[in-house]
C-alpha positions in Angstrom: 0.0 0.0 0.0 1.4 3.4 -1.0 1.5 6.6 1.1 -1.2 8.0 -1.1 -3.4 5.1 -0.2 -2.7 5.5 3.5 -3.9 9.2 3.3 -7.0 8.5 1.2 -10.4 7.8 2.6 -12.3 5.6 0.1 -15.7 6.2 1.7 -15.6 9.9 1.2 -13.2 10.1 -1.7 -11.1 12.7 0.2 -7.6 12.7 1.5 -6.9 12.6 5.3 -4.4 14.3 7.5 -2.8 11.0 8.3 -4.1 11.2 11.9 -6.2 8.3 13.2 -7.9 7.8 16.6 -9.4 4.4 17.3 -9.6 3.7 13.6 -11.3 7.0 12.8 -9.4 9.1 10.3 -9.3 12.9 10.2 -10.3 14.2 6.8 -8.2 16.9 5.3 -11.0 19.3 4.4 -10.0 22.9 3.8 -12.2 25.7 5.2 -14.4 27.4 2.6 -12.7 30.2 0.8 -15.3 32.7 1.8 -14.8 31.8 5.4 -11.0 32.2 5.2 -11.4 35.6 3.4 -13.9 36.8 6.1 -11.5 35.7 8.8 -8.6 37.7 7.3 -10.9 40.7 6.8 -11.8 40.6 10.5 -8.1 40.6 11.4 -7.5 43.6 9.1 -10.6 45.4 10.6 -9.4 44.7 14.1 -5.9 46.2 13.4 -7.6 49.2 11.9 -9.8 49.6 14.9 -6.8 49.5 17.3 -5.3 52.3 15.3 -8.3 54.6 14.9 -10.1 54.1 18.3 -9.0 53.8 21.9 -8.2 50.1 22.4 -5.2 49.1 24.4 -4.8 49.6 28.2 -1.5 51.0 29.4 0.1 51.3 32.8 -1.2 54.8 33.3 -4.0 55.2 30.8 -4.8 53.8 27.4 -4.2 54.3 23.7 -6.5 57.1 22.5 -6.4 56.2 18.8 -6.0 58.7 15.9 -9.7 59.6 16.1 -9.4 60.4 19.9 -13.0 59.1 20.3 -14.6 59.1 23.7 -18.1 57.8 24.5 -18.0 59.7 27.8 -17.5 62.9 25.8 -20.4 62.1 23.6 -22.6 61.5 26.7 -21.5 64.8 28.1 -22.4 66.6 24.9 -25.8 65.0 24.9 -26.5 65.9 28.5 -25.4 69.5 27.8 -27.8 69.7 24.9 -30.5 68.3 27.1 -29.8 70.9 29.7 -30.1 73.6 27.0 -33.5 72.3 26.1 -34.6 72.3 29.7 -32.8 75.6 30.3 -35.4 78.2 31.1 -37.9 75.7 32.5 -35.4 74.5 35.1 -34.4 78.1 35.9 -38.1 78.8 36.6 -38.4 75.6 38.7 -35.3 76.5 40.7 -36.7 80.0 41.5 -40.2 78.9 42.5 -41.1 78.2 46.1 -41.7 74.5 46.7 -45.4 75.0 47.5 -45.9 76.9 44.3 -44.4 74.2 42.2 -47.1 71.7 43.3 -49.8 74.3 42.6 -48.6 74.9 39.0 -49.5 72.0 36.7 -46.7 72.7 34.2 -44.0 73.0 36.9 -45.4 70.0 38.8 -45.2 67.9 35.7 -41.6 69.0 35.0 -40.6 68.4 38.6 -42.0 64.9 38.7 -40.5 64.0 35.4 -37.1 65.3 36.4 -37.3 64.0 39.9 -38.3 60.5 38.8 -35.1 60.3 36.6 -32.9 61.6 39.4 -34.5 59.3 41.9 -33.8 56.3 39.7 -30.2 57.3 39.2 -29.4 58.2 42.9 -32.0 57.0 45.3 -33.4 53.8 44.0 -30.4 51.6 45.0 -31.4 52.2 48.7 -35.1 53.1 48.6 -36.1 50.9 45.6 -37.3 52.0 42.1 -40.8 52.8 43.4 -39.6 54.2 46.8 -41.0 51.2 48.8 -37.8 50.9 50.7 -36.1 47.8 52.3 -34.8 46.7 55.6 -33.0 49.7 57.0 -34.1 52.0 54.2 -37.4 53.9 54.8 -40.5 53.4 52.7 -41.3 56.7 51.0 -44.8 55.7 50.0 -46.3 55.6 53.4 -46.9 58.5 55.9 -44.3 57.5 58.4 -41.3 59.8 58.4 -38.3 59.8 60.7 -37.5 63.5 60.0 -40.8 64.8 58.8 -42.7 64.4 55.5 -43.5 68.0 54.6 -42.0 69.6 51.5 -39.6 71.6 53.6 -38.6 68.7 55.8 -38.0 66.4 52.7 -36.1 69.2 51.0 -33.8 69.6 54.1 -33.2 65.8 54.4 -32.3 65.5 50.7 -30.0 68.5 50.9 -28.1 67.6 54.0 -28.9 64.0 54.8 -28.7 62.2 58.1 -25.4 61.6 59.9 -23.8 62.4 56.6 -21.0 64.5 58.0 -22.5 67.7 56.6 -22.8 70.6 59.2 -26.6 70.8 58.7 -27.3 67.1 58.6 -29.8 65.4 60.9 -27.8 63.9 63.8 -30.1 61.9 66.0 -29.1 58.3 66.6 -30.4 55.2 68.4 -28.2 54.6 71.4 -26.5 51.2 72.1 -28.0 50.5 75.5 -26.6 47.0 75.8 -23.2 47.5 74.1 -22.5 50.6 76.2 -23.6 49.0 79.5 -26.7 51.1 80.1 -29.0 48.2 80.3 -28.5 44.5 81.0 -29.8 41.7 78.7 -32.9 40.8 80.8 -33.8 44.5 80.9 -33.4 44.8 77.2 -35.7 41.9 76.6 -38.3 43.4 78.9 -38.2 46.8 77.2 -38.3 45.1 73.8 -41.5 43.4 74.7 -42.9 46.6 76.0 -42.1 48.2 72.6 -43.9 45.4 70.9 -46.9 45.9 73.1 -47.1 49.6 72.0 -47.8 48.4 68.5 -50.3 45.8 69.6 -48.0 42.8 69.0 -47.9 39.8 71.4 -45.4 39.7 74.2 -43.3 36.8 75.6 -44.5 34.6 78.4 -43.6 36.0 81.8 -43.3 39.5 80.5 -43.9 42.1 83.2 -45.6 45.2 81.7 -45.0 47.4 84.7 -41.2 46.8 84.6 -41.2 47.3 80.8 -43.1 50.6 81.1 -40.6 51.9 83.7 -37.6 50.9 81.7 -39.1 52.7 78.7 -39.9 55.8 80.6 -36.4 56.0 82.1 -34.5 55.3 78.9 -36.6 55.7 75.8 -39.3 58.2 76.4 -36.9 61.2 76.1 -36.7 60.5 72.4 -39.7 58.5 71.5 -42.1 60.3 73.8 -44.0 58.9 76.8 -46.6 57.2 74.5 -43.9 56.0 72.0 -45.3 58.3 69.2 -41.8 59.4 68.1 -40.2 62.7 67.5 -39.3 63.9 64.0 -37.0 66.6 65.3 -34.7 63.8 66.7 -35.4 61.2 64.0 -37.1 59.0 66.6 -39.6 56.7 65.0 -43.2 56.2 66.1 -43.3 52.8 67.8 -47.1 52.5 67.9 -47.9 52.4 64.2 -46.6 48.9 63.4 -44.3 50.3 60.7 -40.8 49.0 61.3 -37.5 50.0 59.6 -35.5 47.0 60.7 -38.2 44.5 61.8 -40.7 44.0 64.7 -39.8 40.6 66.0 -38.3 40.4 69.5 -34.8 39.4 68.4 -34.5 42.3 66.0 -35.8 44.8 68.6 -33.3 43.4 71.1 -30.5 43.8 68.6 -31.6 47.4 68.0 -31.7 48.3 71.7 -28.4 46.4 72.3 -26.3 47.9 69.5 -28.2 50.9 68.4 -28.8 52.0 64.8 -26.8 54.7 62.9 -27.9 54.5 59.3 -26.6 57.2 57.0 -28.5 59.3 54.4 -26.0 61.1 52.1 -26.1 64.8 51.6 -27.0 65.7 48.0 -26.2 69.4 48.2 -23.2 70.1 46.0 -23.8 66.9 44.1 -27.1 67.9 42.6 -28.0 71.4 41.6 -30.6 73.3 43.6 -33.3 73.0 40.9 -32.8 69.3 40.6 -33.0 68.9 44.4 -36.3 70.8 44.3 -37.6 68.5 41.6 -36.5 65.4 43.6 -38.2 66.9 46.7 -41.5 67.3 44.9 -41.3 63.8 43.4 -40.7 62.2 46.7 -43.5 64.2 48.3 -45.8 63.1 45.5 -45.1 59.4 46.0 -48.1 59.2 48.3 -46.7 59.6 51.8 -45.9 63.3 51.8 -47.5 65.3 54.7 
């Protein structure tokens, strides 16, 4: 048998590469010419792309290409053009008092449209796309507000935040009664059950209401009020409405009383322009829970 015969597959009438696995021969079938030409064309196109557009990362930057193209620059131009279109309307919105914005249908529509976009970009990661909140992040659709739900109160909160580090930020915080040694574990459990009772929730077996009431009066009433109705000036929540930021089960309340809560709301002043903050204020107020 000749070498030609060894490299020839009689069943298909084609030559083979000479490789064989378990008696199966590998046919020597060239790629279609159109496929090869397309492959080479893609290589040429890729080289051209590397030259014309930014492509290769460097130690301290990247190659900019001969065209110096930047998608970020394109977005900046588009945003600038959009601001030109909004221009006078946003100036009017920024100059109008908050209450007047809600009374003017045109300004209200502009504020809600602008506010919805800004909310989605900046607030939704914490409060949810519809403002329904999550554990540790307030629901903006109900009428339960830590710092007040009026237009002015919402405006201040958005501007300066809470515990954000800004000089005008809200600063109230839930103390760590257990961690700092102000209350012992049995006392914390007792006051936690008293807090549950304020909202009409069942209490643990053996719970002593009188002891819980005294502990609450001595340690909690100064912020939450004697009846537990809360205090927006201090960011102290209403404990009687059965709306809970972190949860209402005994273990969660015990955790809160033991270690405190110090959630942070960022300050948006300086990051958003005044007119946009007004639009965001009106949008949040219009979600359904504004006072």
